[in-house]
C-alpha positions in Angstrom: 2.1 12.3 44.8 -1.5 11.8 43.9 -2.6 12.1 40.3 -5.7 14.0 39.4 -8.5 12.3 37.6 -7.7 14.5 34.6 -4.1 13.2 34.5 -5.3 9.6 34.8 -7.7 10.1 32.0 -5.0 11.6 29.8 -2.6 8.7 30.6 -5.4 6.2 29.8 -6.0 7.9 26.5 -2.2 7.7 25.7 -2.2 4.0 26.6 -5.3 3.3 24.5 -3.7 5.1 21.5 -0.5 3.0 21.9 -2.5 -0.2 22.2 -4.5 0.6 19.1 -1.2 1.3 17.2 0.4 -2.0 18.4 -2.7 -4.0 17.5 -2.7 -2.5 14.0 1.0 -3.2 13.6 0.6 -6.8 14.8 -2.3 -7.3 12.4 -0.2 -5.9 9.5 2.8 -8.1 10.4 0.6 -11.2 10.7 -0.9 -10.5 7.2 2.5 -10.0 5.7 3.8 -13.3 7.2 0.8 -15.1 5.9 1.4 -13.7 2.5 5.0 -14.9 2.7 3.9 -18.5 3.4 3.7 -18.6 7.2 0.3 -20.3 7.3 -0.7 -19.1 10.7 1.2 -15.8 10.6 3.0 -14.7 13.8 2.3 -18.0 15.5 4.0 -20.0 12.7 7.0 -17.6 12.7 7.4 -18.0 16.5 7.2 -21.8 16.2 9.7 -21.8 13.3 12.2 -19.6 15.1 11.9 -21.8 18.3 12.6 -24.9 16.2 15.6 -23.2 14.4 17.1 -22.0 17.7 16.6 -25.5 19.2 18.4 -27.0 16.2 21.3 -24.4 16.5 21.7 -25.3 20.2 21.7 -29.0 19.4 24.3 -28.5 16.7 26.5 -26.3 19.0 26.3 -29.1 21.7 27.7 -31.7 19.3 
């Protein structure tokens, strides 16, 4: 089924709104993490969690 230009524009507006919301939430989360001591925000959290999971896997293997 072919979508009309109007339907495509509506869907694009929905997606744009969702993107704006997600970008705002990511920015807020990043700011909170920085305020809690994660020096580079989300990136530091991701790195810390990867290290922790690696450590847990290593401990489980021994």
